[in-house]
PDB file of N, CA, C and O in Angstrom, chain B, residues numbered from 101:
ATOM      1  N   MET B 101     -16.670   2.923 -38.932  1.00  0.00           N
ATOM      2  CA  MET B 101     -16.273   3.325 -37.587  1.00  0.00           C
ATOM      3  C   MET B 101     -17.509   2.831 -36.671  1.00  0.00           C
ATOM      4  O   MET B 101     -18.616   2.530 -37.117  1.00  0.00           O
ATOM      5  N   ALA B 102     -17.144   2.801 -35.368  1.00  0.00           N
ATOM      6  CA  ALA B 102     -18.070   2.467 -34.358  1.00  0.00           C
ATOM      7  C   ALA B 102     -17.610   3.157 -33.026  1.00  0.00           C
ATOM      8  O   ALA B 102     -16.439   3.387 -32.721  1.00  0.00           O
ATOM      9  N   LYS B 103     -18.736   3.450 -32.275  1.00  0.00           N
ATOM     10  CA  LYS B 103     -18.302   4.021 -30.921  1.00  0.00           C
ATOM     11  C   LYS B 103     -18.681   2.962 -29.822  1.00  0.00           C
ATOM     12  O   LYS B 103     -19.788   2.424 -29.787  1.00  0.00           O
ATOM     13  N   VAL B 104     -17.756   2.730 -29.004  1.00  0.00           N
ATOM     14  CA  VAL B 104     -17.921   1.897 -27.910  1.00  0.00           C
ATOM     15  C   VAL B 104     -18.139   2.701 -26.596  1.00  0.00           C
ATOM     16  O   VAL B 104     -17.431   3.663 -26.300  1.00  0.00           O
ATOM     17  N   GLU B 105     -19.073   2.286 -25.894  1.00  0.00           N
ATOM     18  CA  GLU B 105     -19.354   3.125 -24.743  1.00  0.00           C
ATOM     19  C   GLU B 105     -19.393   2.040 -23.541  1.00  0.00           C
ATOM     20  O   GLU B 105     -19.941   0.945 -23.674  1.00  0.00           O
ATOM     21  N   LEU B 106     -18.796   2.436 -22.435  1.00  0.00           N
ATOM     22  CA  LEU B 106     -18.601   1.614 -21.126  1.00  0.00           C
ATOM     23  C   LEU B 106     -19.122   2.299 -19.981  1.00  0.00           C
ATOM     24  O   LEU B 106     -18.451   3.249 -19.578  1.00  0.00           O
ATOM     25  N   GLU B 107     -20.196   2.012 -19.364  1.00  0.00           N
ATOM     26  CA  GLU B 107     -20.766   2.650 -18.083  1.00  0.00           C
ATOM     27  C   GLU B 107     -20.132   2.050 -16.890  1.00  0.00           C
ATOM     28  O   GLU B 107     -20.855   1.376 -16.155  1.00  0.00           O
ATOM     29  N   ARG B 108     -18.895   2.197 -16.597  1.00  0.00           N
ATOM     30  CA  ARG B 108     -18.073   1.560 -15.591  1.00  0.00           C
ATOM     31  C   ARG B 108     -18.626   1.651 -14.381  1.00  0.00           C
ATOM     32  O   ARG B 108     -18.463   0.675 -13.648  1.00  0.00           O
ATOM     33  N   ILE B 109     -19.361   2.746 -13.885  1.00  0.00           N
ATOM     34  CA  ILE B 109     -19.899   2.885 -12.655  1.00  0.00           C
ATOM     35  C   ILE B 109     -20.910   1.666 -12.105  1.00  0.00           C
ATOM     36  O   ILE B 109     -21.029   1.327 -10.927  1.00  0.00           O
ATOM     37  N   MET B 110     -21.558   1.134 -13.178  1.00  0.00           N
ATOM     38  CA  MET B 110     -22.415  -0.042 -12.931  1.00  0.00           C
ATOM     39  C   MET B 110     -21.938  -1.402 -13.172  1.00  0.00           C
ATOM     40  O   MET B 110     -22.699  -2.366 -13.260  1.00  0.00           O
ATOM     41  N   CYS B 111     -20.445  -1.476 -13.295  1.00  0.00           N
ATOM     42  CA  CYS B 111     -19.645  -2.593 -13.572  1.00  0.00           C
ATOM     43  C   CYS B 111     -19.840  -3.571 -12.310  1.00  0.00           C
ATOM     44  O   CYS B 111     -19.765  -3.173 -11.147  1.00  0.00           O
ATOM     45  N   ILE B 112     -20.102  -4.918 -12.689  1.00  0.00           N
ATOM     46  CA  ILE B 112     -20.006  -6.084 -11.452  1.00  0.00           C
ATOM     47  C   ILE B 112     -18.883  -6.776 -11.517  1.00  0.00           C
ATOM     48  O   ILE B 112     -18.801  -7.806 -10.847  1.00  0.00           O
ATOM     49  N   SER B 113     -17.848  -6.374 -12.293  1.00  0.00           N
ATOM     50  CA  SER B 113     -16.461  -7.094 -12.374  1.00  0.00           C
ATOM     51  C   SER B 113     -16.716  -8.541 -12.885  1.00  0.00           C
ATOM     52  O   SER B 113     -15.949  -9.423 -12.499  1.00  0.00           O
ATOM     53  N   CYS B 114     -17.524  -8.782 -13.549  1.00  0.00           N
ATOM     54  CA  CYS B 114     -17.575 -10.401 -13.971  1.00  0.00           C
ATOM     55  C   CYS B 114     -16.588 -10.808 -14.811  1.00  0.00           C
ATOM     56  O   CYS B 114     -16.232 -11.986 -14.841  1.00  0.00           O
ATOM     57  N   GLY B 115     -16.013  -9.809 -15.625  1.00  0.00           N
ATOM     58  CA  GLY B 115     -14.802 -10.292 -16.563  1.00  0.00           C
ATOM     59  C   GLY B 115     -15.226 -10.734 -17.923  1.00  0.00           C
ATOM     60  O   GLY B 115     -14.368 -11.057 -18.745  1.00  0.00           O
ATOM     61  N   ASN B 116     -16.500 -10.769 -18.212  1.00  0.00           N
ATOM     62  CA  ASN B 116     -16.771 -11.389 -19.512  1.00  0.00           C
ATOM     63  C   ASN B 116     -16.305 -10.596 -20.639  1.00  0.00           C
ATOM     64  O   ASN B 116     -15.979 -11.196 -21.664  1.00  0.00           O
ATOM     65  N   CYS B 117     -16.231  -9.327 -20.588  1.00  0.00           N
ATOM     66  CA  CYS B 117     -15.747  -8.266 -21.578  1.00  0.00           C
ATOM     67  C   CYS B 117     -14.205  -8.617 -21.800  1.00  0.00           C
ATOM     68  O   CYS B 117     -13.679  -8.688 -22.911  1.00  0.00           O
ATOM     69  N   ILE B 118     -13.602  -8.812 -20.665  1.00  0.00           N
ATOM     70  CA  ILE B 118     -12.120  -9.052 -20.857  1.00  0.00           C
ATOM     71  C   ILE B 118     -11.733 -10.330 -21.460  1.00  0.00           C
ATOM     72  O   ILE B 118     -10.729 -10.489 -22.154  1.00  0.00           O
ATOM     73  N   ASP B 119     -12.623 -11.265 -21.141  1.00  0.00           N
ATOM     74  CA  ASP B 119     -12.561 -12.766 -21.719  1.00  0.00           C
ATOM     75  C   ASP B 119     -12.686 -12.812 -23.313  1.00  0.00           C
ATOM     76  O   ASP B 119     -11.977 -13.530 -24.018  1.00  0.00           O
ATOM     77  N   VAL B 120     -13.526 -12.083 -23.715  1.00  0.00           N
ATOM     78  CA  VAL B 120     -13.973 -12.115 -25.147  1.00  0.00           C
ATOM     79  C   VAL B 120     -13.177 -11.116 -25.894  1.00  0.00           C
ATOM     80  O   VAL B 120     -12.950 -11.330 -27.085  1.00  0.00           O
ATOM     81  N   CYS B 121     -12.687  -9.942 -25.264  1.00  0.00           N
ATOM     82  CA  CYS B 121     -12.166  -8.870 -25.968  1.00  0.00           C
ATOM     83  C   CYS B 121     -10.919  -8.379 -25.184  1.00  0.00           C
ATOM     84  O   CYS B 121     -10.967  -7.194 -24.854  1.00  0.00           O
ATOM     85  N   PRO B 122      -9.965  -8.979 -24.875  1.00  0.00           N
ATOM     86  CA  PRO B 122      -8.909  -8.540 -24.193  1.00  0.00           C
ATOM     87  C   PRO B 122      -7.998  -7.342 -24.749  1.00  0.00           C
ATOM     88  O   PRO B 122      -7.192  -6.710 -24.067  1.00  0.00           O
ATOM     89  N   ASP B 123      -8.260  -7.153 -26.050  1.00  0.00           N
ATOM     90  CA  ASP B 123      -7.568  -6.033 -26.755  1.00  0.00           C
ATOM     91  C   ASP B 123      -8.056  -4.723 -26.360  1.00  0.00           C
ATOM     92  O   ASP B 123      -7.352  -3.724 -26.505  1.00  0.00           O
ATOM     93  N   PHE B 124      -9.300  -4.674 -25.835  1.00  0.00           N
ATOM     94  CA  PHE B 124      -9.944  -3.334 -25.626  1.00  0.00           C
ATOM     95  C   PHE B 124     -10.316  -3.331 -23.952  1.00  0.00           C
ATOM     96  O   PHE B 124     -10.410  -2.242 -23.386  1.00  0.00           O
ATOM     97  N   PHE B 125     -10.471  -4.292 -23.377  1.00  0.00           N
ATOM     98  CA  PHE B 125     -10.954  -4.281 -22.152  1.00  0.00           C
ATOM     99  C   PHE B 125      -9.945  -4.783 -21.093  1.00  0.00           C
ATOM    100  O   PHE B 125      -9.140  -5.670 -21.377  1.00  0.00           O
ATOM    101  N   GLU B 126      -9.995  -4.204 -19.858  1.00  0.00           N
ATOM    102  CA  GLU B 126      -9.053  -4.703 -18.784  1.00  0.00           C
ATOM    103  C   GLU B 126      -9.728  -4.186 -17.461  1.00  0.00           C
ATOM    104  O   GLU B 126     -10.548  -3.271 -17.392  1.00  0.00           O
ATOM    105  N   PHE B 127      -9.230  -4.943 -16.417  1.00  0.00           N
ATOM    106  CA  PHE B 127      -9.749  -4.326 -15.066  1.00  0.00           C
ATOM    107  C   PHE B 127      -8.758  -3.187 -14.712  1.00  0.00           C
ATOM    108  O   PHE B 127      -7.547  -3.331 -14.878  1.00  0.00           O
ATOM    109  N   ALA B 128      -9.279  -2.109 -14.244  1.00  0.00           N
ATOM    110  CA  ALA B 128      -8.622  -1.023 -13.574  1.00  0.00           C
ATOM    111  C   ALA B 128      -8.255  -1.327 -12.168  1.00  0.00           C
ATOM    112  O   ALA B 128      -8.604  -2.388 -11.650  1.00  0.00           O
ATOM    113  N   ASP B 129      -7.506  -0.358 -11.479  1.00  0.00           N
ATOM    114  CA  ASP B 129      -7.058  -0.556 -10.333  1.00  0.00           C
ATOM    115  C   ASP B 129      -8.190  -0.621  -9.212  1.00  0.00           C
ATOM    116  O   ASP B 129      -7.924  -1.088  -8.104  1.00  0.00           O
ATOM    117  N   ASP B 130      -9.338  -0.187  -9.496  1.00  0.00           N
ATOM    118  CA  ASP B 130     -10.471  -0.056  -8.646  1.00  0.00           C
ATOM    119  C   ASP B 130     -11.380  -1.368  -8.805  1.00  0.00           C
ATOM    120  O   ASP B 130     -12.425  -1.474  -8.164  1.00  0.00           O
ATOM    121  N   GLY B 131     -10.930  -2.374  -9.698  1.00  0.00           N
ATOM    122  CA  GLY B 131     -11.410  -3.560  -9.969  1.00  0.00           C
ATOM    123  C   GLY B 131     -12.661  -3.662 -10.928  1.00  0.00           C
ATOM    124  O   GLY B 131     -13.274  -4.709 -11.131  1.00  0.00           O
ATOM    125  N   LEU B 132     -12.962  -2.426 -11.495  1.00  0.00           N
ATOM    126  CA  LEU B 132     -13.904  -2.379 -12.437  1.00  0.00           C
ATOM    127  C   LEU B 132     -13.481  -2.467 -13.913  1.00  0.00           C
ATOM    128  O   LEU B 132     -12.326  -2.096 -14.122  1.00  0.00           O
ATOM    129  N   SER B 133     -14.211  -2.899 -15.011  1.00  0.00           N
ATOM    130  CA  SER B 133     -13.644  -2.876 -16.317  1.00  0.00           C
ATOM    131  C   SER B 133     -13.365  -1.503 -16.713  1.00  0.00           C
ATOM    132  O   SER B 133     -13.864  -0.502 -16.197  1.00  0.00           O
ATOM    133  N   HIS B 134     -12.464  -1.539 -17.744  1.00  0.00           N
ATOM    134  CA  HIS B 134     -11.885  -0.254 -18.210  1.00  0.00           C
ATOM    135  C   HIS B 134     -11.501  -0.504 -19.684  1.00  0.00           C
ATOM    136  O   HIS B 134     -11.073  -1.584 -20.089  1.00  0.00           O
ATOM    137  N   LEU B 135     -11.699   0.630 -20.478  1.00  0.00           N
ATOM    138  CA  LEU B 135     -11.262   0.579 -21.853  1.00  0.00           C
ATOM    139  C   LEU B 135      -9.770   0.756 -21.939  1.00  0.00           C
ATOM    140  O   LEU B 135      -9.347   1.876 -21.652  1.00  0.00           O
ATOM    141  N   LYS B 136      -8.949  -0.125 -22.272  1.00  0.00           N
ATOM    142  CA  LYS B 136      -7.450  -0.177 -22.376  1.00  0.00           C
ATOM    143  C   LYS B 136      -6.923   1.207 -23.074  1.00  0.00           C
ATOM    144  O   LYS B 136      -5.930   1.741 -22.580  1.00  0.00           O
ATOM    145  N   THR B 137      -7.470   1.720 -24.050  1.00  0.00           N
ATOM    146  CA  THR B 137      -6.863   2.764 -24.735  1.00  0.00           C
ATOM    147  C   THR B 137      -7.064   4.032 -24.046  1.00  0.00           C
ATOM    148  O   THR B 137      -6.439   4.981 -24.518  1.00  0.00           O
ATOM    149  N   LEU B 138      -7.760   4.239 -23.090  1.00  0.00           N
ATOM    150  CA  LEU B 138      -7.899   5.468 -22.215  1.00  0.00           C
ATOM    151  C   LEU B 138      -6.807   5.539 -21.154  1.00  0.00           C
ATOM    152  O   LEU B 138      -6.422   4.482 -20.654  1.00  0.00           O
ATOM    153  N   GLU B 139      -6.311   6.624 -20.795  1.00  0.00           N
ATOM    154  CA  GLU B 139      -5.257   6.787 -19.693  1.00  0.00           C
ATOM    155  C   GLU B 139      -6.089   7.034 -18.333  1.00  0.00           C
ATOM    156  O   GLU B 139      -5.574   6.686 -17.270  1.00  0.00           O
ATOM    157  N   ASN B 140      -7.048   7.481 -18.344  1.00  0.00           N
ATOM    158  CA  ASN B 140      -7.882   7.845 -17.096  1.00  0.00           C
ATOM    159  C   ASN B 140      -9.237   7.013 -16.976  1.00  0.00           C
ATOM    160  O   ASN B 140      -9.967   6.764 -17.936  1.00  0.00           O
ATOM    161  N   THR B 141      -9.453   6.647 -15.755  1.00  0.00           N
ATOM    162  CA  THR B 141     -10.838   5.896 -15.604  1.00  0.00           C
ATOM    163  C   THR B 141     -11.979   6.994 -15.282  1.00  0.00           C
ATOM    164  O   THR B 141     -11.803   7.895 -14.462  1.00  0.00           O
ATOM    165  N   GLU B 142     -13.100   6.826 -15.979  1.00  0.00           N
ATOM    166  CA  GLU B 142     -14.062   7.848 -15.646  1.00  0.00           C
ATOM    167  C   GLU B 142     -15.447   6.760 -15.484  1.00  0.00           C
ATOM    168  O   GLU B 142     -15.437   5.570 -15.801  1.00  0.00           O
ATOM    169  N   ASP B 143     -16.512   7.457 -14.955  1.00  0.00           N
ATOM    170  CA  ASP B 143     -17.825   6.642 -14.841  1.00  0.00           C
ATOM    171  C   ASP B 143     -18.260   6.121 -16.063  1.00  0.00           C
ATOM    172  O   ASP B 143     -18.716   4.983 -16.176  1.00  0.00           O
ATOM    173  N   THR B 144     -18.118   7.008 -17.083  1.00  0.00           N
ATOM    174  CA  THR B 144     -18.476   6.522 -18.412  1.00  0.00           C
ATOM    175  C   THR B 144     -17.332   6.697 -19.539  1.00  0.00           C
ATOM    176  O   THR B 144     -16.864   7.817 -19.743  1.00  0.00           O
ATOM    177  N   GLU B 145     -16.947   5.712 -20.176  1.00  0.00           N
ATOM    178  CA  GLU B 145     -15.847   5.867 -21.045  1.00  0.00           C
ATOM    179  C   GLU B 145     -16.332   5.460 -22.353  1.00  0.00           C
ATOM    180  O   GLU B 145     -17.182   4.590 -22.540  1.00  0.00           O
ATOM    181  N   GLU B 146     -15.612   6.292 -23.443  1.00  0.00           N
ATOM    182  CA  GLU B 146     -15.979   5.727 -24.804  1.00  0.00           C
ATOM    183  C   GLU B 146     -14.825   6.129 -25.668  1.00  0.00           C
ATOM    184  O   GLU B 146     -14.033   7.049 -25.466  1.00  0.00           O
ATOM    185  N   ILE B 147     -14.872   5.124 -26.855  1.00  0.00           N
ATOM    186  CA  ILE B 147     -13.714   5.193 -27.693  1.00  0.00           C
ATOM    187  C   ILE B 147     -14.336   4.927 -29.093  1.00  0.00           C
ATOM    188  O   ILE B 147     -15.435   4.375 -29.137  1.00  0.00           O
ATOM    189  N   GLU B 148     -13.716   5.278 -30.210  1.00  0.00           N
ATOM    190  CA  GLU B 148     -14.167   4.955 -31.624  1.00  0.00           C
ATOM    191  C   GLU B 148     -13.191   3.784 -32.019  1.00  0.00           C
ATOM    192  O   GLU B 148     -12.004   3.753 -31.697  1.00  0.00           O
ATOM    193  N   VAL B 149     -13.798   2.896 -32.705  1.00  0.00           N
ATOM    194  CA  VAL B 149     -12.916   1.839 -33.191  1.00  0.00           C
ATOM    195  C   VAL B 149     -13.326   1.404 -34.653  1.00  0.00           C
ATOM    196  O   VAL B 149     -14.506   1.421 -35.003  1.00  0.00           O
ATOM    197  N   GLU B 150     -12.240   0.989 -35.543  1.00  0.00           N
ATOM    198  CA  GLU B 150     -12.636   0.715 -36.958  1.00  0.00           C
ATOM    199  C   GLU B 150     -13.609  -0.517 -36.878  1.00  0.00           C
ATOM    200  O   GLU B 150     -14.721  -0.486 -37.404  1.00  0.00           O
ATOM    201  N   ASP B 151     -13.121  -1.617 -36.181  1.00  0.00           N
ATOM    202  CA  ASP B 151     -13.846  -2.908 -36.299  1.00  0.00           C
ATOM    203  C   ASP B 151     -14.322  -3.192 -34.883  1.00  0.00           C
ATOM    204  O   ASP B 151     -13.527  -3.481 -33.989  1.00  0.00           O
ATOM    205  N   PRO B 152     -15.659  -3.102 -34.693  1.00  0.00           N
ATOM    206  CA  PRO B 152     -16.303  -3.464 -33.331  1.00  0.00           C
ATOM    207  C   PRO B 152     -16.339  -4.971 -33.040  1.00  0.00           C
ATOM    208  O   PRO B 152     -16.839  -5.352 -31.982  1.00  0.00           O
ATOM    209  N   GLY B 153     -15.886  -5.759 -33.830  1.00  0.00           N
ATOM    210  CA  GLY B 153     -15.913  -7.175 -33.696  1.00  0.00           C
ATOM    211  C   GLY B 153     -16.055  -7.661 -32.293  1.00  0.00           C
ATOM    212  O   GLY B 153     -17.188  -7.958 -31.916  1.00  0.00           O
ATOM    213  N   CYS B 154     -15.098  -7.773 -31.513  1.00  0.00           N
ATOM    214  CA  CYS B 154     -15.124  -8.338 -30.037  1.00  0.00           C
ATOM    215  C   CYS B 154     -15.810  -7.414 -29.247  1.00  0.00           C
ATOM    216  O   CYS B 154     -16.386  -7.899 -28.274  1.00  0.00           O
ATOM    217  N   CYS B 155     -15.898  -6.199 -29.415  1.00  0.00           N
ATOM    218  CA  CYS B 155     -16.595  -5.282 -28.559  1.00  0.00           C
ATOM    219  C   CYS B 155     -18.140  -5.595 -28.673  1.00  0.00           C
ATOM    220  O   CYS B 155     -18.877  -5.493 -27.691  1.00  0.00           O
ATOM    221  N   SER B 156     -18.616  -6.001 -29.977  1.00  0.00           N
ATOM    222  CA  SER B 156     -19.957  -6.371 -29.930  1.00  0.00           C
ATOM    223  C   SER B 156     -20.206  -7.584 -29.191  1.00  0.00           C
ATOM    224  O   SER B 156     -21.283  -7.771 -28.625  1.00  0.00           O
ATOM    225  N   GLN B 157     -19.121  -8.537 -29.166  1.00  0.00           N
ATOM    226  CA  GLN B 157     -19.364  -9.775 -28.461  1.00  0.00           C
ATOM    227  C   GLN B 157     -19.565  -9.400 -26.919  1.00  0.00           C
ATOM    228  O   GLN B 157     -20.450  -9.903 -26.227  1.00  0.00           O
ATOM    229  N   ALA B 158     -18.660  -8.480 -26.476  1.00  0.00           N
ATOM    230  CA  ALA B 158     -18.773  -8.073 -25.067  1.00  0.00           C
ATOM    231  C   ALA B 158     -19.972  -7.473 -24.657  1.00  0.00           C
ATOM    232  O   ALA B 158     -20.510  -7.707 -23.575  1.00  0.00           O
ATOM    233  N   GLU B 159     -20.470  -6.567 -25.656  1.00  0.00           N
ATOM    234  CA  GLU B 159     -21.835  -6.117 -25.202  1.00  0.00           C
ATOM    235  C   GLU B 159     -23.045  -7.093 -25.059  1.00  0.00           C
ATOM    236  O   GLU B 159     -23.957  -6.940 -24.247  1.00  0.00           O
ATOM    237  N   GLU B 160     -22.925  -8.179 -26.010  1.00  0.00           N
ATOM    238  CA  GLU B 160     -23.887  -9.222 -25.800  1.00  0.00           C
ATOM    239  C   GLU B 160     -23.739 -10.015 -24.582  1.00  0.00           C
ATOM    240  O   GLU B 160     -24.725 -10.418 -23.965  1.00  0.00           O
ATOM    241  N   LEU B 161     -22.461 -10.267 -24.193  1.00  0.00           N
ATOM    242  CA  LEU B 161     -22.263 -11.071 -23.028  1.00  0.00           C
ATOM    243  C   LEU B 161     -22.262 -10.382 -21.624  1.00  0.00           C
ATOM    244  O   LEU B 161     -22.260 -11.060 -20.596  1.00  0.00           O
ATOM    245  N   CYS B 162     -22.265  -9.018 -21.611  1.00  0.00           N
ATOM    246  CA  CYS B 162     -22.412  -8.311 -20.434  1.00  0.00           C
ATOM    247  C   CYS B 162     -23.739  -8.443 -19.618  1.00  0.00           C
ATOM    248  O   CYS B 162     -24.771  -7.909 -20.025  1.00  0.00           O
ATOM    249  N   PRO B 163     -23.697  -9.082 -18.590  1.00  0.00           N
ATOM    250  CA  PRO B 163     -24.956  -9.336 -17.736  1.00  0.00           C
ATOM    251  C   PRO B 163     -25.570  -8.191 -17.240  1.00  0.00           C
ATOM    252  O   PRO B 163     -26.694  -8.364 -16.771  1.00  0.00           O
ATOM    253  N   VAL B 164     -25.090  -7.007 -17.224  1.00  0.00           N
ATOM    254  CA  VAL B 164     -25.653  -5.780 -16.672  1.00  0.00           C
ATOM    255  C   VAL B 164     -25.882  -4.672 -17.697  1.00  0.00           C
ATOM    256  O   VAL B 164     -26.278  -3.545 -17.400  1.00  0.00           O
ATOM    257  N   THR B 165     -25.559  -5.152 -19.100  1.00  0.00           N
ATOM    258  CA  THR B 165     -25.788  -4.224 -20.349  1.00  0.00           C
ATOM    259  C   THR B 165     -25.247  -2.841 -20.049  1.00  0.00           C
ATOM    260  O   THR B 165     -25.961  -1.840 -20.113  1.00  0.00           O
ATOM    261  N   ILE B 166     -23.940  -2.814 -19.714  1.00  0.00           N
ATOM    262  CA  ILE B 166     -23.254  -1.579 -19.662  1.00  0.00           C
ATOM    263  C   ILE B 166     -22.403  -1.312 -20.803  1.00  0.00           C
ATOM    264  O   ILE B 166     -21.855  -0.212 -20.883  1.00  0.00           O
ATOM    265  N   ILE B 167     -22.237  -2.160 -21.660  1.00  0.00           N
ATOM    266  CA  ILE B 167     -21.461  -1.891 -22.890  1.00  0.00           C
ATOM    267  C   ILE B 167     -22.328  -1.617 -24.022  1.00  0.00           C
ATOM    268  O   ILE B 167     -23.312  -2.318 -24.258  1.00  0.00           O
ATOM    269  N   HIS B 168     -21.980  -0.587 -24.749  1.00  0.00           N
ATOM    270  CA  HIS B 168     -22.903  -0.169 -25.979  1.00  0.00           C
ATOM    271  C   HIS B 168     -22.012   0.098 -27.271  1.00  0.00           C
ATOM    272  O   HIS B 168     -21.045   0.860 -27.275  1.00  0.00           O
ATOM    273  N   VAL B 169     -22.437  -0.583 -28.297  1.00  0.00           N
ATOM    274  CA  VAL B 169     -21.690  -0.358 -29.462  1.00  0.00           C
ATOM    275  C   VAL B 169     -22.567   0.278 -30.486  1.00  0.00           C
ATOM    276  O   VAL B 169     -23.623  -0.261 -30.815  1.00  0.00           O
ATOM    277  N   TYR B 170     -22.189   1.342 -30.970  1.00  0.00           N
ATOM    278  CA  TYR B 170     -23.062   2.156 -31.993  1.00  0.00           C
ATOM    279  C   TYR B 170     -22.308   2.253 -33.211  1.00  0.00           C
ATOM    280  O   TYR B 170     -21.307   2.962 -33.306  1.00  0.00           O
ATOM    281  N   GLU B 171     -22.786   1.533 -34.171  1.00  0.00           N
ATOM    282  CA  GLU B 171     -22.078   1.511 -35.501  1.00  0.00           C
ATOM    283  C   GLU B 171     -22.657   2.570 -36.419  1.00  0.00           C
ATOM    284  O   GLU B 171     -23.861   2.825 -36.450  1.00  0.00           O
ATOM    285  N   SER B 172     -21.760   3.164 -37.154  1.00  0.00           N
ATOM    286  CA  SER B 172     -22.230   4.186 -38.091  1.00  0.00           C
ATOM    287  C   SER B 172     -22.228   3.782 -39.481  1.00  0.00           C
ATOM    288  O   SER B 172     -22.605   4.566 -40.352  1.00  0.00           O
TER     289      SER B 172
END
């Protein structure tokens, strides 16, 4: 398992996370990235995933380093 954290308040809406990991990331109504599996948008969002594969890619490609993947 891994925890994926998104500090959306600092998002610049570049879309890199959505391009490489559309199963987990999308733009919310406010134009900032959002974790799809959550119903409400918050300043910081986090989920647990079994396979962090594309989330790790999104973490690497985020120009403002607001995506964090913590593998256990």
